[in-house]
Backbone bond lengths (Angstrom), bond angles and torsions (degrees), N, CA, C in turn:
res aa  C-N    CA-C-N  psi(-1)  N-CA   C-N-CA  omega(-1)  CA-C   N-CA-C  phi
1 M - - - 1.447 - - 1.528 110.51 -
2 D 1.323 117.72 -29.69 1.458 121.40 -179.46 1.528 111.56 -62.80
3 Q 1.329 117.60 -38.84 1.462 120.86 178.66 1.527 110.69 -65.82
4 L 1.330 117.48 -37.04 1.462 120.43 177.78 1.520 110.83 -67.95
5 S 1.325 117.18 -37.21 1.463 120.13 176.58 1.518 110.21 -62.46
6 S 1.304 115.78 -44.00 1.459 120.82 179.57 1.526 110.59 -64.27
7 L 1.331 117.54 -43.39 1.459 121.72 178.79 1.524 110.33 -62.12
8 F 1.326 117.04 -43.67 1.463 121.41 178.72 1.528 109.99 -59.35
9 E 1.311 117.58 -51.05 1.463 121.70 -177.63 1.529 111.93 -64.46
10 K 1.327 117.85 -41.23 1.462 120.79 178.94 1.525 111.01 -66.33
11 T 1.324 116.66 -36.29 1.463 120.30 178.78 1.518 110.53 -68.63
12 V 1.324 117.18 -43.70 1.466 120.74 177.18 1.531 109.52 -60.02
13 A 1.313 117.28 -44.05 1.464 121.08 179.56 1.526 110.99 -61.83
14 A 1.337 117.28 -41.98 1.465 120.70 -179.79 1.523 111.11 -66.73
15 I 1.318 117.64 -39.15 1.465 120.74 176.80 1.522 109.41 -62.86
16 C 1.320 116.70 -46.21 1.470 120.62 -179.84 1.521 111.50 -63.57
17 E 1.324 118.35 -35.07 1.466 121.25 177.18 1.524 111.38 -62.92
18 E 1.317 116.51 -35.49 1.460 119.67 179.80 1.526 111.34 -76.04
19 I 1.319 116.86 -32.96 1.463 120.72 179.85 1.521 110.63 -82.12
20 A 1.317 115.97 -41.21 1.469 122.19 -178.87 1.520 107.91 -122.16
21 P 1.315 118.12 89.15 1.468 119.99 -176.63 1.531 112.60 -49.57
22 P 1.335 116.59 145.19 1.462 121.26 -172.36 1.525 114.75 -72.33
23 R 1.323 116.57 57.01 1.470 120.30 174.47 1.522 107.43 -102.63
24 S 1.267 115.53 134.80 1.468 122.06 177.84 1.526 112.82 53.49
25 G 1.307 116.89 30.19 1.461 119.46 176.45 1.512 115.45 74.27
26 T 1.350 118.44 13.10 1.462 119.25 -177.63 1.522 112.36 -66.30
27 A 1.333 117.65 -37.36 1.458 120.12 179.03 1.525 110.32 -66.66
28 T 1.318 116.69 -38.57 1.462 120.83 178.22 1.527 110.24 -64.59
29 R 1.321 116.24 -43.00 1.470 120.73 178.51 1.531 110.41 -64.58
30 A 1.332 116.58 -42.97 1.462 120.31 178.77 1.523 110.61 -63.07
31 T 1.322 117.18 -42.46 1.466 120.91 179.17 1.520 110.76 -61.39
32 A 1.315 116.96 -46.69 1.474 120.47 179.49 1.527 110.58 -61.11
33 F 1.319 116.82 -40.55 1.457 120.94 179.68 1.526 110.79 -64.76
34 V 1.330 116.81 -47.70 1.469 120.86 -178.72 1.534 110.43 -62.39
35 L 1.325 117.16 -45.90 1.468 119.43 179.28 1.528 111.43 -65.20
36 G 1.319 116.66 -35.01 1.468 120.25 176.21 1.515 111.70 -64.75
37 Q 1.319 116.52 -41.70 1.465 119.94 178.09 1.526 110.54 -65.54
38 W 1.329 116.38 -39.59 1.462 119.91 177.75 1.532 109.87 -61.76
39 A 1.316 117.13 -42.47 1.471 120.90 -178.67 1.532 111.52 -64.20
40 R 1.327 117.45 -28.15 1.462 121.43 -179.59 1.527 113.54 -84.02
41 M 1.323 116.73 -11.62 1.470 120.21 -178.28 1.518 110.98 -68.49
42 P 1.320 116.08 149.66 1.472 117.99 169.89 1.531 108.24 -61.03
43 R 1.307 116.47 143.68 1.463 120.85 -175.22 1.524 112.40 -58.63
44 F 1.336 119.13 -31.25 1.456 119.64 -179.02 1.534 111.69 -68.38
45 L 1.327 118.06 -16.65 1.466 122.42 173.23 1.530 111.40 -99.50
46 A 1.314 116.11 -37.92 1.464 120.70 -174.88 1.527 112.49 -66.27
47 W 1.312 118.20 -42.30 1.466 120.05 -176.19 1.524 112.62 -68.37
48 P 1.337 119.79 -42.10 1.475 117.60 174.65 1.532 112.14 -62.89
49 L 1.325 117.28 -35.69 1.465 120.49 177.82 1.531 109.71 -65.26
50 R 1.304 116.21 -41.42 1.468 120.53 177.52 1.527 110.76 -62.12
51 F 1.331 116.06 -44.43 1.463 120.76 178.88 1.528 110.51 -61.69
52 A 1.334 117.34 -44.67 1.469 121.53 -179.94 1.528 110.73 -63.78
53 T 1.323 117.01 -37.47 1.460 121.41 179.55 1.530 110.77 -67.20
54 I 1.308 116.87 -40.97 1.465 120.67 177.78 1.525 110.23 -67.63
55 A 1.341 117.43 -38.18 1.469 120.58 175.17 1.526 109.72 -62.13
56 F 1.326 116.68 -41.38 1.469 121.02 176.38 1.529 110.28 -59.97
57 A 1.324 117.22 -44.39 1.474 121.73 -179.40 1.522 111.02 -60.77
58 C 1.322 116.31 -35.44 1.468 120.96 -177.88 1.524 112.73 -85.10
59 S 1.318 117.80 -10.71 1.468 120.72 -177.02 1.524 112.37 -65.04
60 S 1.303 117.05 -19.05 1.464 121.10 -179.80 1.527 112.03 -101.97
61 L 1.328 117.00 16.28 1.464 121.37 -172.22 1.524 116.81 -52.72
62 P 1.301 121.44 -38.61 1.470 116.26 179.10 1.539 112.43 -56.74
63 R 1.329 116.50 -26.86 1.470 120.12 -179.59 1.524 112.46 -104.75
64 G 1.314 117.71 -7.79 1.456 121.68 -179.47 1.520 111.08 126.64
65 M 1.301 115.69 169.19 1.465 120.27 178.30 1.527 108.97 -67.52
66 F 1.315 116.26 147.09 1.456 122.46 -173.88 1.526 112.54 -51.90
67 H 1.325 117.41 -47.78 1.470 120.17 -174.38 1.531 113.17 -68.18
68 R 1.320 117.72 -15.16 1.468 121.15 -179.84 1.531 113.08 -95.60
69 L 1.317 117.43 -6.07 1.460 121.35 -177.74 1.523 111.23 -77.96
70 P 1.331 117.00 157.23 1.465 119.49 174.89 1.533 110.23 -66.13
71 S 1.298 115.23 156.53 1.457 121.50 -175.52 1.530 113.34 -54.02
72 A 1.304 117.45 -43.92 1.469 120.31 -178.25 1.525 111.39 -62.08
73 R 1.313 116.80 -40.27 1.471 120.82 178.78 1.526 110.15 -67.68
74 R 1.344 116.75 -42.62 1.473 120.03 178.90 1.523 110.30 -61.98
75 E 1.323 116.13 -43.47 1.458 120.50 179.49 1.532 111.04 -59.74
76 A 1.330 117.14 -41.38 1.466 121.87 179.15 1.531 111.13 -64.41
77 I 1.318 116.71 -40.06 1.466 120.51 179.62 1.524 110.10 -66.93
78 I 1.316 116.90 -44.73 1.470 120.08 177.64 1.521 109.86 -58.97
79 E 1.305 117.43 -43.89 1.463 121.60 -179.33 1.528 110.59 -64.68
80 R 1.320 116.95 -40.16 1.465 120.28 177.97 1.524 110.75 -62.47
81 W 1.329 116.90 -42.32 1.460 120.27 178.50 1.529 110.57 -69.58
82 R 1.313 117.16 -36.53 1.458 121.38 -179.46 1.527 111.51 -64.19
83 K 1.340 116.66 -31.69 1.467 121.96 -178.80 1.525 112.68 -103.74
84 S 1.316 117.60 12.18 1.453 122.25 -176.80 1.532 111.75 -61.51
85 A 1.322 115.14 151.85 1.467 120.81 173.94 1.532 110.49 -76.29
86 I 1.315 116.35 -12.01 1.471 121.83 -178.94 1.527 108.44 -93.11
87 G 1.313 116.04 115.83 1.464 122.31 -176.07 1.522 115.22 -52.71
88 P 1.334 119.32 -48.67 1.468 119.43 -178.98 1.537 113.14 -60.22
89 C 1.330 117.72 -30.93 1.477 119.94 176.50 1.522 109.64 -66.12
90 R 1.325 116.25 -47.18 1.469 120.35 177.90 1.520 110.64 -61.43
91 D 1.329 116.41 -42.01 1.470 120.69 -178.44 1.522 112.08 -64.34
92 L 1.325 116.95 -38.34 1.469 120.28 179.24 1.524 110.42 -62.63
93 M 1.316 116.54 -44.80 1.469 119.52 179.49 1.531 111.04 -68.96
94 R 1.313 117.62 -36.06 1.467 120.83 176.49 1.527 110.34 -64.08
95 F 1.322 117.19 -39.70 1.462 122.20 178.29 1.534 110.24 -59.55
96 Y 1.332 116.28 -53.28 1.466 119.32 -177.73 1.522 112.31 -66.48
97 R 1.311 117.60 -41.11 1.465 120.65 179.09 1.526 110.70 -62.72
98 S 1.316 116.58 -44.14 1.469 120.68 -179.32 1.523 111.18 -62.17
99 L 1.314 117.34 -47.68 1.465 120.04 -178.91 1.528 112.00 -67.48
100 A 1.320 117.21 -40.95 1.471 119.56 -179.93 1.529 110.34 -64.47
101 L 1.320 116.95 -42.93 1.464 119.46 179.29 1.521 111.44 -68.93
102 L 1.319 116.87 -35.90 1.466 120.12 175.82 1.525 110.04 -61.66
103 A 1.314 116.89 -42.12 1.468 120.60 178.59 1.518 111.27 -62.61
104 L 1.321 117.09 -38.64 1.464 121.12 -178.27 1.523 112.85 -70.13
105 H 1.307 116.10 -34.27 1.463 120.20 -173.78 1.520 113.38 -102.49
106 S 1.310 116.98 7.57 1.458 121.83 176.62 1.524 108.89 -98.55
107 P 1.327 116.81 148.11 1.465 117.63 175.94 1.521 110.01 -62.88
108 Q 1.337 115.07 143.09 1.466 119.44 178.68 1.522 108.75 -71.41
109 E 1.344 114.06 140.57 1.459 119.33 175.67 1.518 108.87 -80.73
110 E 1.303 115.30 142.35 1.458 120.32 174.41 1.514 108.69 -76.99
111 T 1.316 116.67 127.15 1.462 120.92 -178.51 1.510 112.33 -106.75
112 G 1.288 117.11 -4.34 1.447 119.29 -179.10 1.504 113.76 80.17
113 K 1.336 117.69 11.90 1.472 121.26 -179.33 1.491 110.38 -93.88
């Protein structure tokens, strides 16, 4: 289960990097926000989302895991899923894009660090 957790987190981070390029830590902030929102979800929603994300990560398997691909290839895969004829594929990309953009355009919370 630990490897699946790592794959899930790395995939979320790679998606956020493509949506929020890693300038000034915005991709890192978006990733933390998205993972935090996932952790707050009721488990009956969170686990299917996790499964769909892992399926997304494996969809590029002939060329490698999603998070290990070059940026241009990852961007193409995200775009293909975003325009897919399959609703759940489009919804998954809409979910991640919405949360990542919300994280970027929301005021940062003070953490006391």
